[in-house]
LUMVEX-62581 format. One line per 2 residues: number of its first residue (from 1); their letters; for each residue x, y, z of C-alpha. Coordinates in Angstrom, 1 decimal, decimal comma, m for minus. Each point is the difference from the previous one (the first is absolute). Layout:
NUM) a) X/Y/Z; ...
//
This chain:
1) ms) m10,9/45,0/4,0; 1,8/2,2/2,5
3) tt) 3,7/0,4/0,1; 0,1/m1,6/3,5
5) vl) m1,6/m3,2/m1,2; 2,3/m0,2/m3,0
7) lv) 3,0/0,5/2,3; m1,3/m2,8/2,3
9) ya) m0,5/m2,4/m3,0; 3,5/0,9/m1,2
11) lv) 1,6/m0,7/3,4; m1,8/m3,3/0,4
13) ag) 0,9/m1,1/m3,5; 3,6/1,0/0,5
15) al) 0,1/m1,9/3,3; m1,4/m3,2/m1,6
17) vg) 2,4/0,2/m2,9; 2,9/0,5/2,4
19) fg) m1,1/m3,0/2,1; m0,4/m2,1/m3,1
21) ll) 3,5/1,0/m1,2; 1,5/m0,8/3,4
23) ga) m1,8/m3,4/0,1; 1,3/m0,8/m3,5
25) lv) 3,6/0,9/1,0; m0,3/m2,1/3,2
27) av) m1,4/m2,9/m2,0; 2,6/0,1/m2,8
29) rp) 3,2/0,7/2,0; 2,0/m3,0/1,0
31) ak) m1,2/m1,2/3,4; 2,2/m1,6/2,7
33) pt) m0,6/m3,7/m0,2; m2,1/m1,4/2,9
35) ia) 0,6/m3,3/1,8; m3,2/m1,4/m1,5
37) gv) 1,0/1,1/m3,5; 3,5/m1,6/0,3
39) la) m1,4/m3,3/1,3; m2,6/m0,1/m2,7
41) el) 2,6/0,6/m2,7; 2,3/m2,7/1,6
43) da) m2,8/m2,5/0,1; m0,9/0,7/m3,6
45) sr) 3,6/m0,6/m1,1; 0,2/m3,3/1,9
47) ap) m3,3/m1,3/m1,3; 0,0/0,3/m3,8
49) st) m3,3/0,4/m1,7; m1,6/m2,9/m1,8
51) is) m1,4/2,5/m2,5; 1,8/m0,5/m3,3
53) aa) 1,6/3,1/m1,5; m1,8/m0,8/m3,3
55) fv) m3,3/1,0/1,6; 1,2/3,5/0,7
57) re) m0,7/1,5/m3,4; 0,6/3,7/0,8
59) gl) 3,2/1,4/m1,4; 0,8/3,1/2,1
61) tg) 2,6/2,3/m1,5; 0,9/3,6/0,2
63) wr) m1,4/2,4/2,5; m3,1/m2,1/0,6
65) gs) 2,1/m2,9/1,1; 2,1/2,3/2,2
67) lg) m3,1/1,4/1,6; m1,5/m3,4/0,7
69) ts) 3,2/m1,3/1,5; 0,4/3,1/2,2
71) lt) m3,6/m0,3/1,3; 0,4/m3,7/0,7
73) qa) 3,3/0,6/1,9; m1,7/2,8/2,0
75) lv) m2,8/m2,4/1,0; 2,5/m2,7/1,0
77) nr) 2,0/2,4/2,1; m3,1/1,0/1,9
79) gi) m1,1/m3,6/0,5; m3,1/0,3/m2,1
81) vl) m0,7/m3,4/m1,6; m3,3/0,4/m2,0
83) ts) m0,7/m3,7/0,3; m3,4/0,0/m1,8
85) tr) 1,3/2,1/m2,8; 3,1/m2,2/m0,5
87) sn) m2,2/m3,1/m0,1; m2,2/1,6/m2,6
89) ln) 3,0/1,0/m2,1; 1,4/m3,5/0,3
91) vm) m3,3/m1,4/m1,3; 0,1/2,4/m3,0
93) gr) 3,7/m0,5/m0,7; 0,8/3,7/0,5
95) sl) 2,7/1,7/2,0; m0,4/2,2/3,0
97) eg) 2,3/2,7/m1,5; m2,2/0,4/m3,1
99) fl) m3,2/0,1/2,1; 1,3/2,7/2,3
101) at) 1,4/2,1/m2,9; m3,4/m0,2/m1,7
103) tv) m1,9/1,0/3,1; 2,2/3,1/0,6
105) il) m0,1/1,1/m3,6; m3,7/m0,3/m0,2
107) gg) m0,3/1,9/3,3; 2,1/2,8/m1,4
109) cg) m2,1/0,2/m3,1; m3,1/0,2/2,2
111) ll) 1,5/3,0/1,8; 0,3/1,8/m3,3
113) fg) m3,6/m0,6/m0,9; m1,5/2,4/2,5
115) pv) 1,8/3,2/m1,1; m0,6/m1,0/m3,7
117) av) m3,7/m0,5/0,7; m0,3/3,4/1,8
119) gl) 1,9/1,7/m2,8; m2,5/m1,4/m2,5
121) my) m2,8/1,4/2,1; 1,6/3,4/0,0
123) vm) 0,3/m0,2/m3,8; m3,7/m0,8/m0,3
125) gl) m0,8/3,0/2,2; m0,9/m1,9/3,2
127) ea) 1,3/1,3/3,3; 1,6/m2,2/2,6
129) gp) 1,5/0,6/3,4; 3,7/m0,5/0,7
131) al) m0,7/m3,1/2,1; m1,6/m1,9/m2,9
133) pl) 3,3/m0,8/m1,9; 1,5/m1,4/3,2
135) al) m3,0/m2,1/0,8; m0,3/m1,4/m3,5
137) av) 3,7/m0,7/m0,1; m0,1/m2,0/3,2
139) lf) m3,2/m1,8/m0,9; 1,2/m1,1/m3,4
141) av) 3,5/m0,8/1,3; m1,6/m2,4/2,5
143) fa) m2,2/m1,6/m2,6; 2,8/m0,4/m2,5
145) aa) 2,4/m1,4/2,5; m2,6/m2,5/1,3
147) ap) m1,0/m1,2/m3,5; 3,0/m2,4/m0,5
149) tl) m0,6/m1,6/3,4; m3,7/m0,6/m0,7
151) el) 0,7/m1,4/m3,5; 2,8/m2,2/1,4
153) rs) m2,4/m1,5/2,7; m2,7/m0,7/m2,6
155) qa) 2,4/m1,7/m2,4; 1,8/m2,0/2,7
157) ak) m3,4/m1,3/1,3; m0,9/m1,3/m3,4
159) rr) 3,4/m1,7/m0,4; m0,3/m1,5/3,4
161) rd) m3,3/m1,6/m0,9; 1,6/m1,4/m3,2
163) fr) 2,9/m1,4/2,2; m2,4/m1,6/2,4
165) ha) m1,8/m1,7/m2,8; 3,4/m1,3/m1,3
167) vg) 0,9/m1,2/3,5; m3,1/m2,2/0,1
169) af) 1,0/m1,7/m3,3; 3,6/m0,2/1,2
171) ld) m1,2/m1,9/3,1; m1,9/m2,5/m2,1
173) lv) 3,0/m0,6/m2,2; 2,2/m0,5/3,0
175) am) m2,4/m2,5/1,5; m0,1/m1,9/m3,3
177) nl) 3,8/m0,2/m0,2; 0,1/m1,2/3,6
179) ag) m2,5/m2,7/m0,8; 2,3/m1,1/m2,9
181) gr) 2,8/m0,7/2,4; 2,1/3,2/m0,1
183) gv) 1,5/1,6/3,1; m1,2/3,4/1,2
185) pe) 2,8/2,1/m1,6; m0,3/m1,8/m3,3
187) al) m3,8/0,3/0,0; 0,2/3,7/0,6
189) tt) 2,5/0,6/m2,8; m1,9/m2,2/m2,5
191) aa) m3,3/1,6/0,8; 1,4/3,5/m0,5
193) qv) 1,4/m1,1/m3,4; m3,4/m1,1/m1,2
195) gg) m2,0/3,2/0,4; 0,2/3,1/m2,1
197) gw) m0,5/3,7/0,7; 1,8/2,5/2,2
199) pf) m0,9/m1,7/3,3; 1,6/m3,3/m1,0
201) sr) 3,0/1,9/m1,4; 0,4/1,6/3,5
203) lr) m0,3/m3,4/1,7; 2,6/m1,5/m2,4
205) dt) 2,4/2,8/0,7; m0,6/m0,3/3,7
207) la) 0,7/m3,8/0,0; 3,1/0,5/m2,2
209) fa) 1,2/2,7/2,5; m0,5/m2,5/2,9
211) rl) 2,0/m2,6/m1,8; 2,9/2,3/m0,7
213) qg) 0,1/1,5/3,5; m0,3/m3,3/1,8
215) mt) m3,5/0,8/1,5; m2,8/m2,4/0,3
217) pw) m2,8/0,6/m2,6; m2,6/0,6/2,7
219) aa) 2,1/2,7/1,7; 0,4/1,8/m3,4
221) lg) m3,7/m0,2/m0,6; m0,6/1,4/3,5
223) rl) 2,4/2,9/m0,7; m1,8/0,6/m3,4
225) ge) m3,3/0,1/1,9; 1,4/2,6/2,4
227) el) 1,3/2,2/m2,9; m3,2/m0,2/m2,0
229) di) m2,3/0,1/3,1; m1,8/m3,2/m1,1
231) ee) m1,3/m2,0/3,0; m0,5/m3,2/m1,9
233) lr) 3,8/m0,3/m0,7; 0,8/0,6/3,6
235) dl) m2,5/m2,7/1,1; 1,4/m2,4/m2,6
237) sa) 3,6/0,6/1,3; m1,1/m0,6/3,6
239) al) m1,9/m3,2/m0,9; 2,9/m1,4/m2,1
241) tl) 2,5/0,8/2,9; m2,1/m1,9/2,5
243) va) m0,8/m3,1/m2,1; 2,9/m0,2/m2,5
245) dd) 0,8/m3,6/1,0; m3,5/m1,5/m0,5
247) ga) m1,1/m0,1/m3,7; m3,5/m1,3/0,7
249) ki) m0,8/2,8/2,4; 1,4/2,5/m2,4
251) ra) m2,2/m1,2/m2,9; m3,1/0,2/2,1
253) sl) 0,9/3,4/1,4; 0,8/1,4/m3,4
255) sa) m3,2/m1,3/m1,6; m2,0/1,5/2,9
257) ra) 1,7/3,3/m0,4; m0,7/0,0/m3,7
259) at) m3,6/m0,7/0,6; m0,2/2,8/2,5
261) lr) 1,5/2,5/m2,4; m2,5/m1,0/m2,7
263) rr) m2,9/0,4/2,4; 1,3/3,4/1,1
265) el) 0,4/1,1/m3,6; m3,5/m1,2/m0,8
267) ae) m1,4/1,9/3,0; 1,8/3,2/m1,0
269) ae) m1,3/m0,3/m3,6; m3,5/m0,5/1,2
271) gk) 0,3/3,0/2,3; 1,3/2,2/m2,8
273) ag) m2,8/m1,2/m2,3; m2,5/0,9/2,7
275) er) 1,5/3,5/0,4; m0,1/0,6/m3,7
277) sq) m3,6/m1,2/m0,2; m0,9/2,5/2,8
279) sm) 1,8/2,8/m1,9; m1,9/m0,9/m3,2
281) li) m3,3/0,1/1,9; 0,8/3,4/1,5
283) aq) 0,9/1,3/m3,5; m3,3/m1,4/m1,4
285) ll) m2,0/1,6/2,7; 1,7/3,4/m0,6
287) ic) m0,8/m0,3/m3,8; m3,6/m0,8/0,8
289) fg) m0,3/2,9/2,4; 1,5/2,4/m2,6
291) fl) m2,4/m1,3/m2,7; m3,0/0,5/2,4
293) lf) 1,2/3,6/0,6; 0,3/0,5/m3,8
295) la) m3,6/m1,2/m0,4; m1,4/2,0/2,9
297) yp) 1,8/3,3/m0,6; m2,5/1,4/m2,6
299) av) m3,0/m0,7/2,2; 1,6/1,4/3,1
301) yn) 1,2/3,1/m1,9; m3,6/0,6/m1,3
303) if) m1,4/m0,4/3,5; 2,3/2,6/1,6
305) nv) m0,3/2,4/m2,9; m3,7/0,2/m0,3
307) s) m1,0/3,6/m0,3
//
């Protein structure tokens, strides 16, 4: 490789590293709060979350906690909300500070992987251009930083399915309590006390929060649906708000919603079973094809190697 090409590679690599360092400094330095960020922070302080602090299981201390807090404050100052990520974290009972700190730490570890891999290649006697360490560093940094987000989405989707299943049972219990002569608030509280598991614990905490703060139970359930991004809770809140004075209509509406949830879960289960059946069929076809190749290989080899 000529000296000119090496010089060009060095200049490009240096420029990219310089731009990366500049971007990191701009991202980390305290930003001037925007109007959107100030309004969002003010709204958050006026509307306390229905998420119980007991569900946030991450204890952030030391430099990791400081890093997560700094990153969160920087996003708030720039008016970046991350609504979907916050909803997924609320479902999992995790904090945004811990998630951001983990993402940045994993991204930094990914940056170190490229130079280490190229160093191992040089030790083994393999030659590599000067652009390879930078390319590998950026590639692995992106993958490492994206891994927490992908894992969070997958886990949150599973927990939302569990919560929707619990909501269907909760609606049936509320309808039974209404048929027994209880009012809507009492029926909601009693139904939440009957069930077990983390979804019913979340519902119990939400209704207790509503009672302490002077909110209506359906308003608290609607806020919980917004925080967890669960459409069924938002629909339940809207329905209870509209027909809170008519017990008979509420019972019929809740029973219909519970039946709809069960039919939807059944359709999703049948769809997943069909997908898995197709996957198994494709796997079986591949196995059969490989076995046929194994049987035909000697004959084909003899045909093409006849002297």
